[in-house]
PyMOL Python script that loads the backbone (N, CA, C, O; Angstrom):
from pymol import cmd

cmd.read_pdbstr("""\
ATOM      1  N   UNK A   1     -12.141 -33.725  -6.685  1.00  0.00           N
ATOM      2  CA  UNK A   1     -12.097 -32.201  -6.084  1.00  0.00           C
ATOM      3  C   UNK A   1     -11.263 -31.422  -5.279  1.00  0.00           C
ATOM      4  O   UNK A   1     -11.450 -30.207  -5.200  1.00  0.00           O
ATOM      5  N   UNK A   2     -10.356 -31.987  -4.667  1.00  0.00           N
ATOM      6  CA  UNK A   2      -9.037 -31.081  -4.539  1.00  0.00           C
ATOM      7  C   UNK A   2      -8.822 -30.201  -5.363  1.00  0.00           C
ATOM      8  O   UNK A   2      -9.110 -29.078  -4.950  1.00  0.00           O
ATOM      9  N   UNK A   3      -8.297 -30.269  -6.711  1.00  0.00           N
ATOM     10  CA  UNK A   3      -7.647 -29.938  -7.109  1.00  0.00           C
ATOM     11  C   UNK A   3      -8.094 -28.479  -7.953  1.00  0.00           C
ATOM     12  O   UNK A   3      -7.356 -27.643  -8.474  1.00  0.00           O
ATOM     13  N   UNK A   4      -9.729 -28.530  -7.859  1.00  0.00           N
ATOM     14  CA  UNK A   4     -10.328 -27.306  -8.641  1.00  0.00           C
ATOM     15  C   UNK A   4     -10.096 -26.681  -7.348  1.00  0.00           C
ATOM     16  O   UNK A   4      -9.381 -25.734  -7.673  1.00  0.00           O
ATOM     17  N   UNK A   5     -10.254 -26.607  -6.026  1.00  0.00           N
ATOM     18  CA  UNK A   5      -9.822 -26.006  -4.934  1.00  0.00           C
ATOM     19  C   UNK A   5      -8.844 -25.007  -4.902  1.00  0.00           C
ATOM     20  O   UNK A   5      -8.821 -23.791  -4.715  1.00  0.00           O
ATOM     21  N   UNK A   6      -7.778 -26.196  -5.222  1.00  0.00           N
ATOM     22  CA  UNK A   6      -6.416 -25.820  -5.279  1.00  0.00           C
ATOM     23  C   UNK A   6      -6.022 -24.629  -6.517  1.00  0.00           C
ATOM     24  O   UNK A   6      -5.086 -23.858  -6.305  1.00  0.00           O
ATOM     25  N   UNK A   7      -6.717 -24.562  -7.658  1.00  0.00           N
ATOM     26  CA  UNK A   7      -6.503 -23.655  -8.490  1.00  0.00           C
ATOM     27  C   UNK A   7      -7.024 -22.241  -8.124  1.00  0.00           C
ATOM     28  O   UNK A   7      -6.311 -21.240  -8.191  1.00  0.00           O
ATOM     29  N   UNK A   8      -8.809 -22.234  -7.586  1.00  0.00           N
ATOM     30  CA  UNK A   8      -8.748 -21.422  -7.010  1.00  0.00           C
ATOM     31  C   UNK A   8      -8.197 -20.913  -6.292  1.00  0.00           C
ATOM     32  O   UNK A   8      -8.220 -19.696  -6.476  1.00  0.00           O
ATOM     33  N   UNK A   9      -7.537 -21.286  -5.309  1.00  0.00           N
ATOM     34  CA  UNK A   9      -6.800 -20.770  -4.183  1.00  0.00           C
ATOM     35  C   UNK A   9      -5.927 -20.071  -4.985  1.00  0.00           C
ATOM     36  O   UNK A   9      -5.845 -18.862  -4.770  1.00  0.00           O
ATOM     37  N   UNK A  10      -5.194 -20.596  -5.941  1.00  0.00           N
ATOM     38  CA  UNK A  10      -3.773 -20.175  -6.758  1.00  0.00           C
ATOM     39  C   UNK A  10      -4.178 -19.083  -7.581  1.00  0.00           C
ATOM     40  O   UNK A  10      -3.389 -18.287  -8.089  1.00  0.00           O
ATOM     41  N   UNK A  11      -5.734 -19.048  -7.740  1.00  0.00           N
ATOM     42  CA  UNK A  11      -5.871 -17.440  -8.950  1.00  0.00           C
ATOM     43  C   UNK A  11      -6.194 -16.631  -7.504  1.00  0.00           C
ATOM     44  O   UNK A  11      -5.741 -15.491  -7.612  1.00  0.00           O
ATOM     45  N   UNK A  12      -6.758 -16.816  -6.330  1.00  0.00           N
ATOM     46  CA  UNK A  12      -6.855 -15.939  -5.363  1.00  0.00           C
ATOM     47  C   UNK A  12      -5.654 -15.275  -5.168  1.00  0.00           C
ATOM     48  O   UNK A  12      -5.422 -14.104  -5.469  1.00  0.00           O
ATOM     49  N   UNK A  13      -4.886 -16.088  -4.642  1.00  0.00           N
ATOM     50  CA  UNK A  13      -3.493 -15.879  -4.461  1.00  0.00           C
ATOM     51  C   UNK A  13      -2.521 -14.819  -5.691  1.00  0.00           C
ATOM     52  O   UNK A  13      -1.922 -13.926  -5.091  1.00  0.00           O
ATOM     53  N   UNK A  14      -2.389 -14.803  -6.586  1.00  0.00           N
ATOM     54  CA  UNK A  14      -2.306 -14.166  -7.655  1.00  0.00           C
ATOM     55  C   UNK A  14      -2.711 -12.789  -7.743  1.00  0.00           C
ATOM     56  O   UNK A  14      -2.014 -11.792  -7.930  1.00  0.00           O
ATOM     57  N   UNK A  15      -4.314 -12.931  -7.530  1.00  0.00           N
ATOM     58  CA  UNK A  15      -5.087 -11.703  -7.537  1.00  0.00           C
ATOM     59  C   UNK A  15      -4.342 -10.826  -6.023  1.00  0.00           C
ATOM     60  O   UNK A  15      -3.893  -9.680  -6.057  1.00  0.00           O
ATOM     61  N   UNK A  16      -4.367 -11.422  -5.205  1.00  0.00           N
ATOM     62  CA  UNK A  16      -4.374 -10.404  -4.400  1.00  0.00           C
ATOM     63  C   UNK A  16      -2.721 -10.392  -4.233  1.00  0.00           C
ATOM     64  O   UNK A  16      -2.338  -9.908  -3.168  1.00  0.00           O
ATOM     65  N   UNK A  17      -1.849 -10.789  -5.004  1.00  0.00           N
ATOM     66  CA  UNK A  17      -0.238 -10.615  -5.000  1.00  0.00           C
ATOM     67  C   UNK A  17      -0.134  -9.401  -5.946  1.00  0.00           C
ATOM     68  O   UNK A  17       0.796  -8.610  -5.785  1.00  0.00           O
ATOM     69  N   UNK A  18      -0.924  -9.239  -6.796  1.00  0.00           N
ATOM     70  CA  UNK A  18      -0.891  -7.758  -7.802  1.00  0.00           C
ATOM     71  C   UNK A  18      -1.635  -6.843  -7.071  1.00  0.00           C
ATOM     72  O   UNK A  18      -1.388  -5.643  -6.950  1.00  0.00           O
ATOM     73  N   UNK A  19      -2.602  -7.497  -6.565  1.00  0.00           N
ATOM     74  CA  UNK A  19      -3.264  -6.100  -5.554  1.00  0.00           C
ATOM     75  C   UNK A  19      -2.587  -5.498  -4.765  1.00  0.00           C
ATOM     76  O   UNK A  19      -2.617  -4.268  -4.731  1.00  0.00           O
ATOM     77  N   UNK A  20      -1.604  -6.427  -3.719  1.00  0.00           N
ATOM     78  CA  UNK A  20      -0.804  -5.748  -2.891  1.00  0.00           C
ATOM     79  C   UNK A  20       0.425  -5.135  -3.491  1.00  0.00           C
ATOM     80  O   UNK A  20       0.967  -4.323  -2.741  1.00  0.00           O
ATOM     81  N   UNK A  21       1.087  -5.343  -4.819  1.00  0.00           N
ATOM     82  CA  UNK A  21       2.029  -4.343  -5.363  1.00  0.00           C
ATOM     83  C   UNK A  21       1.426  -3.296  -6.019  1.00  0.00           C
ATOM     84  O   UNK A  21       2.244  -2.398  -6.222  1.00  0.00           O
ATOM     85  N   UNK A  22      -0.289  -2.911  -6.664  1.00  0.00           N
ATOM     86  CA  UNK A  22      -0.560  -1.967  -7.065  1.00  0.00           C
ATOM     87  C   UNK A  22      -0.935  -0.793  -6.598  1.00  0.00           C
ATOM     88  O   UNK A  22      -0.775   0.318  -7.102  1.00  0.00           O
ATOM     89  N   UNK A  23      -1.507  -1.135  -5.485  1.00  0.00           N
ATOM     90  CA  UNK A  23      -2.321  -0.033  -4.566  1.00  0.00           C
ATOM     91  C   UNK A  23      -1.101   0.738  -3.783  1.00  0.00           C
ATOM     92  O   UNK A  23      -0.017   0.300  -3.398  1.00  0.00           O
ATOM     93  N   UNK A  24      -1.537   1.728  -3.712  1.00  0.00           N
ATOM     94  CA  UNK A  24      -0.725   2.774  -3.281  1.00  0.00           C
ATOM     95  C   UNK A  24      -0.683   3.362  -1.531  1.00  0.00           C
ATOM     96  O   UNK A  24       0.231   3.956  -0.959  1.00  0.00           O
ATOM     97  N   UNK A  25      -1.935   2.963  -1.037  1.00  0.00           N
ATOM     98  CA  UNK A  25      -1.919   2.922   0.362  1.00  0.00           C
ATOM     99  C   UNK A  25      -1.571   1.823   1.274  1.00  0.00           C
ATOM    100  O   UNK A  25      -1.829   0.658   0.971  1.00  0.00           O
ATOM    101  N   UNK A  26      -0.967   2.160   2.434  1.00  0.00           N
ATOM    102  CA  UNK A  26       0.031   1.209   2.788  1.00  0.00           C
ATOM    103  C   UNK A  26      -0.938  -0.142   3.677  1.00  0.00           C
ATOM    104  O   UNK A  26      -0.811  -1.366   3.648  1.00  0.00           O
ATOM    105  N   UNK A  27      -1.747   0.616   4.302  1.00  0.00           N
ATOM    106  CA  UNK A  27      -2.561  -0.264   4.906  1.00  0.00           C
ATOM    107  C   UNK A  27      -3.771  -1.063   4.493  1.00  0.00           C
ATOM    108  O   UNK A  27      -4.574  -1.784   5.085  1.00  0.00           O
ATOM    109  N   UNK A  28      -3.595  -0.665   3.268  1.00  0.00           N
ATOM    110  CA  UNK A  28      -4.587  -2.077   2.128  1.00  0.00           C
ATOM    111  C   UNK A  28      -3.699  -2.999   1.787  1.00  0.00           C
ATOM    112  O   UNK A  28      -3.918  -4.209   1.753  1.00  0.00           O
ATOM    113  N   UNK A  29      -2.130  -2.159   1.386  1.00  0.00           N
ATOM    114  CA  UNK A  29      -1.550  -3.500   1.247  1.00  0.00           C
ATOM    115  C   UNK A  29      -1.378  -4.275   2.187  1.00  0.00           C
ATOM    116  O   UNK A  29      -1.678  -5.448   1.963  1.00  0.00           O
ATOM    117  N   UNK A  30      -0.961  -4.003   3.258  1.00  0.00           N
ATOM    118  CA  UNK A  30      -0.982  -5.059   4.661  1.00  0.00           C
ATOM    119  C   UNK A  30      -2.400  -5.343   5.117  1.00  0.00           C
ATOM    120  O   UNK A  30      -2.474  -5.808   6.254  1.00  0.00           O
ATOM    121  N   UNK A  31      -3.336  -5.194   4.583  1.00  0.00           N
ATOM    122  CA  UNK A  31      -4.572  -5.672   4.589  1.00  0.00           C
ATOM    123  C   UNK A  31      -4.352  -7.152   3.460  1.00  0.00           C
ATOM    124  O   UNK A  31      -4.312  -8.372   3.616  1.00  0.00           O
ATOM    125  N   UNK A  32      -4.250  -6.195   2.307  1.00  0.00           N
ATOM    126  CA  UNK A  32      -3.987  -7.524   1.361  1.00  0.00           C
ATOM    127  C   UNK A  32      -3.076  -8.526   1.494  1.00  0.00           C
ATOM    128  O   UNK A  32      -3.462  -9.641   1.145  1.00  0.00           O
ATOM    129  N   UNK A  33      -1.636  -8.387   2.032  1.00  0.00           N
ATOM    130  CA  UNK A  33      -0.681  -9.306   2.304  1.00  0.00           C
ATOM    131  C   UNK A  33      -1.177 -10.363   3.099  1.00  0.00           C
ATOM    132  O   UNK A  33      -0.681 -11.478   2.938  1.00  0.00           O
ATOM    133  N   UNK A  34      -2.447 -10.128   4.278  1.00  0.00           N
ATOM    134  CA  UNK A  34      -3.133 -10.481   5.259  1.00  0.00           C
ATOM    135  C   UNK A  34      -3.561 -11.401   5.142  1.00  0.00           C
ATOM    136  O   UNK A  34      -3.369 -12.271   5.991  1.00  0.00           O
ATOM    137  N   UNK A  35      -4.661 -11.723   3.572  1.00  0.00           N
ATOM    138  CA  UNK A  35      -5.425 -12.044   2.910  1.00  0.00           C
ATOM    139  C   UNK A  35      -4.230 -13.429   2.547  1.00  0.00           C
ATOM    140  O   UNK A  35      -4.446 -14.586   2.909  1.00  0.00           O
ATOM    141  N   UNK A  36      -3.178 -13.059   1.893  1.00  0.00           N
ATOM    142  CA  UNK A  36      -2.865 -13.063   1.192  1.00  0.00           C
ATOM    143  C   UNK A  36      -2.223 -14.576   1.679  1.00  0.00           C
ATOM    144  O   UNK A  36      -2.287 -15.650   1.081  1.00  0.00           O
ATOM    145  N   UNK A  37      -1.512 -14.216   3.130  1.00  0.00           N
ATOM    146  CA  UNK A  37      -0.744 -15.383   4.245  1.00  0.00           C
ATOM    147  C   UNK A  37      -2.247 -16.201   4.286  1.00  0.00           C
ATOM    148  O   UNK A  37      -2.289 -17.392   3.979  1.00  0.00           O
ATOM    149  N   UNK A  38      -3.367 -15.519   4.656  1.00  0.00           N
ATOM    150  CA  UNK A  38      -4.107 -16.527   5.132  1.00  0.00           C
ATOM    151  C   UNK A  38      -4.827 -17.635   3.836  1.00  0.00           C
ATOM    152  O   UNK A  38      -5.431 -18.689   4.033  1.00  0.00           O
ATOM    153  N   UNK A  39      -4.549 -17.042   2.659  1.00  0.00           N
ATOM    154  CA  UNK A  39      -5.260 -18.101   1.303  1.00  0.00           C
ATOM    155  C   UNK A  39      -3.779 -19.051   1.242  1.00  0.00           C
ATOM    156  O   UNK A  39      -3.840 -20.247   0.955  1.00  0.00           O
ATOM    157  N   UNK A  40      -2.745 -18.516   1.481  1.00  0.00           N
ATOM    158  CA  UNK A  40      -1.809 -19.524   1.511  1.00  0.00           C
ATOM    159  C   UNK A  40      -1.723 -20.682   2.507  1.00  0.00           C
ATOM    160  O   UNK A  40      -1.159 -21.757   2.303  1.00  0.00           O
ATOM    161  N   UNK A  41      -2.557 -20.188   3.944  1.00  0.00           N
ATOM    162  CA  UNK A  41      -2.400 -21.226   4.773  1.00  0.00           C
ATOM    163  C   UNK A  41      -3.858 -22.318   4.029  1.00  0.00           C
ATOM    164  O   UNK A  41      -3.677 -23.533   3.949  1.00  0.00           O
ATOM    165  N   UNK A  42      -4.837 -21.863   3.680  1.00  0.00           N
ATOM    166  CA  UNK A  42      -6.067 -22.809   3.537  1.00  0.00           C
ATOM    167  C   UNK A  42      -4.944 -23.681   2.378  1.00  0.00           C
ATOM    168  O   UNK A  42      -5.554 -24.638   1.901  1.00  0.00           O
ATOM    169  N   UNK A  43      -4.045 -23.619   2.038  1.00  0.00           N
ATOM    170  CA  UNK A  43      -3.329 -23.702   0.450  1.00  0.00           C
ATOM    171  C   UNK A  43      -2.767 -25.171   1.083  1.00  0.00           C
ATOM    172  O   UNK A  43      -2.902 -26.358   0.785  1.00  0.00           O
ATOM    173  N   UNK A  44      -2.001 -24.337   2.216  1.00  0.00           N
ATOM    174  CA  UNK A  44      -1.369 -25.287   2.617  1.00  0.00           C
ATOM    175  C   UNK A  44      -2.269 -26.722   3.780  1.00  0.00           C
ATOM    176  O   UNK A  44      -1.880 -27.749   4.336  1.00  0.00           O
ATOM    177  N   UNK A  45      -3.217 -26.190   3.690  1.00  0.00           N
ATOM    178  CA  UNK A  45      -3.597 -27.207   4.702  1.00  0.00           C
ATOM    179  C   UNK A  45      -5.186 -28.444   3.526  1.00  0.00           C
ATOM    180  O   UNK A  45      -5.715 -29.530   3.766  1.00  0.00           O
ATOM    181  N   UNK A  46      -5.330 -27.439   2.372  1.00  0.00           N
ATOM    182  CA  UNK A  46      -5.780 -28.289   1.977  1.00  0.00           C
ATOM    183  C   UNK A  46      -4.900 -29.388   0.840  1.00  0.00           C
ATOM    184  O   UNK A  46      -5.368 -30.192   0.034  1.00  0.00           O
ATOM    185  N   UNK A  47      -3.841 -29.134   1.072  1.00  0.00           N
ATOM    186  CA  UNK A  47      -2.697 -29.769   0.382  1.00  0.00           C
ATOM    187  C   UNK A  47      -2.165 -31.584   1.316  1.00  0.00           C
ATOM    188  O   UNK A  47      -1.688 -32.672   0.991  1.00  0.00           O
ATOM    189  N   UNK A  48      -2.581 -30.991   2.361  1.00  0.00           N
ATOM    190  CA  UNK A  48      -2.049 -31.795   3.995  1.00  0.00           C
ATOM    191  C   UNK A  48      -0.858 -31.686   4.777  1.00  0.00           C
ATOM    192  O   UNK A  48      -0.157 -32.496   5.384  1.00  0.00           O
ATOM    193  N   UNK A  49      -0.828 -30.324   4.570  1.00  0.00           N
ATOM    194  CA  UNK A  49       0.367 -29.699   5.523  1.00  0.00           C
ATOM    195  C   UNK A  49      -0.491 -28.950   6.461  1.00  0.00           C
ATOM    196  O   UNK A  49      -0.549 -27.733   6.288  1.00  0.00           O
ATOM    197  N   UNK A  50      -1.241 -29.533   7.531  1.00  0.00           N
ATOM    198  CA  UNK A  50      -1.788 -28.429   8.615  1.00  0.00           C
ATOM    199  C   UNK A  50      -1.179 -27.836   9.645  1.00  0.00           C
ATOM    200  O   UNK A  50      -1.664 -26.961  10.363  1.00  0.00           O
ATOM    201  N   UNK A  51      -0.090 -28.325   9.718  1.00  0.00           N
ATOM    202  CA  UNK A  51       1.054 -27.829  10.570  1.00  0.00           C
ATOM    203  C   UNK A  51       1.599 -26.555  10.356  1.00  0.00           C
ATOM    204  O   UNK A  51       1.800 -25.578  11.077  1.00  0.00           O
ATOM    205  N   UNK A  52       1.748 -26.771   9.406  1.00  0.00           N
ATOM    206  CA  UNK A  52       2.798 -25.437   8.200  1.00  0.00           C
ATOM    207  C   UNK A  52       1.207 -24.314   7.990  1.00  0.00           C
ATOM    208  O   UNK A  52       1.200 -23.096   8.164  1.00  0.00           O
ATOM    209  N   UNK A  53       0.168 -25.057   7.640  1.00  0.00           N
ATOM    210  CA  UNK A  53      -1.231 -24.051   7.014  1.00  0.00           C
ATOM    211  C   UNK A  53      -1.028 -23.413   8.930  1.00  0.00           C
ATOM    212  O   UNK A  53      -0.767 -22.217   9.058  1.00  0.00           O
ATOM    213  N   UNK A  54      -1.115 -23.945   9.727  1.00  0.00           N
ATOM    214  CA  UNK A  54      -1.536 -23.367  11.240  1.00  0.00           C
ATOM    215  C   UNK A  54      -0.251 -22.203  11.387  1.00  0.00           C
ATOM    216  O   UNK A  54      -0.324 -21.119  11.965  1.00  0.00           O
ATOM    217  N   UNK A  55       0.671 -22.658  10.836  1.00  0.00           N
ATOM    218  CA  UNK A  55       2.049 -21.688  11.695  1.00  0.00           C
ATOM    219  C   UNK A  55       1.798 -20.696  10.686  1.00  0.00           C
ATOM    220  O   UNK A  55       1.971 -19.604  11.226  1.00  0.00           O
ATOM    221  N   UNK A  56       1.415 -20.519   9.260  1.00  0.00           N
ATOM    222  CA  UNK A  56       1.188 -19.375   8.343  1.00  0.00           C
ATOM    223  C   UNK A  56       0.255 -18.742   8.610  1.00  0.00           C
ATOM    224  O   UNK A  56       0.344 -17.514   8.631  1.00  0.00           O
ATOM    225  N   UNK A  57      -0.865 -19.356   8.883  1.00  0.00           N
ATOM    226  CA  UNK A  57      -2.065 -18.429   9.473  1.00  0.00           C
ATOM    227  C   UNK A  57      -1.657 -17.298  10.445  1.00  0.00           C
ATOM    228  O   UNK A  57      -1.715 -16.093  10.200  1.00  0.00           O
ATOM    229  N   UNK A  58      -1.147 -18.003  11.818  1.00  0.00           N
ATOM    230  CA  UNK A  58      -0.382 -17.212  13.142  1.00  0.00           C
ATOM    231  C   UNK A  58       0.223 -16.433  12.678  1.00  0.00           C
ATOM    232  O   UNK A  58      -0.262 -15.306  12.579  1.00  0.00           O
ATOM    233  N   UNK A  59       1.674 -16.732  12.146  1.00  0.00           N
ATOM    234  CA  UNK A  59       2.540 -16.000  11.816  1.00  0.00           C
ATOM    235  C   UNK A  59       2.337 -15.150  10.994  1.00  0.00           C
ATOM    236  O   UNK A  59       2.010 -13.995  11.266  1.00  0.00           O
ATOM    237  N   UNK A  60       2.536 -15.698   9.640  1.00  0.00           N
ATOM    238  CA  UNK A  60       2.127 -15.024   8.534  1.00  0.00           C
ATOM    239  C   UNK A  60       1.049 -13.819   8.682  1.00  0.00           C
ATOM    240  O   UNK A  60       1.437 -12.651   8.658  1.00  0.00           O
ATOM    241  N   UNK A  61      -0.506 -14.198   8.856  1.00  0.00           N
ATOM    242  CA  UNK A  61      -1.394 -13.336   8.498  1.00  0.00           C
ATOM    243  C   UNK A  61      -1.954 -12.658   9.822  1.00  0.00           C
ATOM    244  O   UNK A  61      -2.681 -11.675   9.678  1.00  0.00           O
ATOM    245  N   UNK A  62      -1.688 -13.079  11.001  1.00  0.00           N
ATOM    246  CA  UNK A  62      -1.860 -12.851  12.975  1.00  0.00           C
ATOM    247  C   UNK A  62      -0.987 -11.633  12.693  1.00  0.00           C
ATOM    248  O   UNK A  62      -1.214 -10.453  12.425  1.00  0.00           O
ATOM    249  N   UNK A  63       0.200 -12.451  12.873  1.00  0.00           N
ATOM    250  CA  UNK A  63       1.292 -10.923  14.063  1.00  0.00           C
ATOM    251  C   UNK A  63       1.943 -10.659  13.418  1.00  0.00           C
ATOM    252  O   UNK A  63       2.899 -10.069  13.921  1.00  0.00           O
ATOM    253  N   UNK A  64       1.995 -10.851  11.825  1.00  0.00           N
ATOM    254  CA  UNK A  64       2.989  -9.616  11.302  1.00  0.00           C
ATOM    255  C   UNK A  64       1.725  -8.779  10.466  1.00  0.00           C
ATOM    256  O   UNK A  64       2.052  -7.639  10.136  1.00  0.00           O
ATOM    257  N   UNK A  65       0.710  -9.082  10.186  1.00  0.00           N
ATOM    258  CA  UNK A  65       0.016  -8.202   9.688  1.00  0.00           C
ATOM    259  C   UNK A  65      -0.589  -7.183  11.368  1.00  0.00           C
ATOM    260  O   UNK A  65      -0.779  -5.980  11.543  1.00  0.00           O
ATOM    261  N   UNK A  66      -0.685  -8.050  12.041  1.00  0.00           N
ATOM    262  CA  UNK A  66      -0.722  -6.755  13.041  1.00  0.00           C
ATOM    263  C   UNK A  66       0.118  -5.859  13.387  1.00  0.00           C
ATOM    264  O   UNK A  66      -0.348  -4.766  13.708  1.00  0.00           O
ATOM    265  N   UNK A  67       1.681  -6.069  13.425  1.00  0.00           N
ATOM    266  CA  UNK A  67       2.578  -5.940  13.515  1.00  0.00           C
ATOM    267  C   UNK A  67       2.420  -4.206  12.330  1.00  0.00           C
ATOM    268  O   UNK A  67       2.208  -3.018  12.573  1.00  0.00           O
ATOM    269  N   UNK A  68       2.660  -4.980  11.151  1.00  0.00           N
ATOM    270  CA  UNK A  68       2.450  -4.031  10.722  1.00  0.00           C
ATOM    271  C   UNK A  68       1.749  -2.791  10.385  1.00  0.00           C
ATOM    272  O   UNK A  68       2.171  -1.785   9.816  1.00  0.00           O
ATOM    273  N   UNK A  69       0.476  -3.097  10.900  1.00  0.00           N
ATOM    274  CA  UNK A  69      -0.801  -1.713  10.994  1.00  0.00           C
ATOM    275  C   UNK A  69       0.157  -1.181  12.488  1.00  0.00           C
ATOM    276  O   UNK A  69       0.598  -0.033  12.420  1.00  0.00           O
ATOM    277  N   UNK A  70       0.410  -1.836  13.547  1.00  0.00           N
ATOM    278  CA  UNK A  70       0.662  -0.994  14.403  1.00  0.00           C
ATOM    279  C   UNK A  70       2.030   0.542  13.971  1.00  0.00           C
ATOM    280  O   UNK A  70       2.109   1.748  14.203  1.00  0.00           O
ATOM    281  N   UNK A  71       2.977  -0.673  13.148  1.00  0.00           N
ATOM    282  CA  UNK A  71       3.957   0.321  12.611  1.00  0.00           C
ATOM    283  C   UNK A  71       3.735   1.569  11.768  1.00  0.00           C
ATOM    284  O   UNK A  71       4.124   2.676  12.141  1.00  0.00           O
ATOM    285  N   UNK A  72       2.984   1.318  10.413  1.00  0.00           N
ATOM    286  CA  UNK A  72       2.522   2.449   9.756  1.00  0.00           C
ATOM    287  C   UNK A  72       1.357   3.372  10.761  1.00  0.00           C
ATOM    288  O   UNK A  72       1.135   4.548  10.470  1.00  0.00           O
ATOM    289  N   UNK A  73       0.656   2.708  11.954  1.00  0.00           N
ATOM    290  CA  UNK A  73       0.332   4.253  12.737  1.00  0.00           C
ATOM    291  C   UNK A  73       1.345   4.577  13.601  1.00  0.00           C
ATOM    292  O   UNK A  73       1.365   5.709  14.084  1.00  0.00           O
ATOM    293  N   UNK A  74       1.928   4.023  13.791  1.00  0.00           N
ATOM    294  CA  UNK A  74       3.485   4.843  14.235  1.00  0.00           C
ATOM    295  C   UNK A  74       3.998   6.000  13.852  1.00  0.00           C
ATOM    296  O   UNK A  74       4.079   7.122  14.352  1.00  0.00           O
ATOM    297  N   UNK A  75       4.302   5.538  12.935  1.00  0.00           N
ATOM    298  CA  UNK A  75       5.330   6.613  11.736  1.00  0.00           C
ATOM    299  C   UNK A  75       3.952   7.823  11.429  1.00  0.00           C
ATOM    300  O   UNK A  75       2.731   7.740  11.300  1.00  0.00           O
ATOM    301  N   UNK A  76       4.896   8.830  11.412  1.00  0.00           N
ATOM    302  CA  UNK A  76       4.440  10.053  10.601  1.00  0.00           C
ATOM    303  C   UNK A  76       4.021  10.340   8.999  1.00  0.00           C
ATOM    304  O   UNK A  76       4.664   9.543   8.316  1.00  0.00           O
ATOM    305  N   UNK A  77       3.421  10.944   8.401  1.00  0.00           N
ATOM    306  CA  UNK A  77       3.286  11.142   6.991  1.00  0.00           C
ATOM    307  C   UNK A  77       4.563  11.601   6.498  1.00  0.00           C
ATOM    308  O   UNK A  77       5.130  10.771   5.787  1.00  0.00           O
ATOM    309  N   UNK A  78       5.141  12.633   6.668  1.00  0.00           N
ATOM    310  CA  UNK A  78       6.624  13.290   7.003  1.00  0.00           C
ATOM    311  C   UNK A  78       7.171  13.519   7.683  1.00  0.00           C
ATOM    312  O   UNK A  78       6.870  13.836   8.833  1.00  0.00           O
ATOM    313  N   UNK A  79       8.688  13.392   6.947  1.00  0.00           N
ATOM    314  CA  UNK A  79       9.605  12.981   7.739  1.00  0.00           C
ATOM    315  C   UNK A  79      10.139  14.746   8.167  1.00  0.00           C
ATOM    316  O   UNK A  79      10.220  15.784   7.511  1.00  0.00           O
ATOM    317  N   UNK A  80      10.439  14.347   9.710  1.00  0.00           N
ATOM    318  CA  UNK A  80      10.968  15.858  10.047  1.00  0.00           C
ATOM    319  C   UNK A  80      12.135  16.135   9.934  1.00  0.00           C
ATOM    320  O   UNK A  80      12.986  15.308  10.259  1.00  0.00           O
ATOM    321  N   UNK A  81      12.482  17.385   9.438  1.00  0.00           N
ATOM    322  CA  UNK A  81      13.710  17.847   9.298  1.00  0.00           C
ATOM    323  C   UNK A  81      14.861  18.550  10.682  1.00  0.00           C
ATOM    324  O   UNK A  81      15.992  18.948  10.402  1.00  0.00           O
TER     325      UNK A  81
END
""", "prot")
cmd.dss("prot")
cmd.show_as("cartoon", "prot")
cmd.util.cbc("prot")
cmd.orient("prot")
């Protein structure tokens, strides 16, 4: 049963990667990259690496996603001359 779950996670992982590359809105790209990190954390946990999955979820999905969202809202849309 584990290999079917891994295949589903891999398909969702590839789908979120292509969505993050194709989208024009930066906020949507950050959210899809956070989803990518959480799905990869679930994949690590299913494969048996619980400590790596927990670290990926906290750092990859949580902290860096929040940091990117804050940085997007701190920047302006146009450059100042």
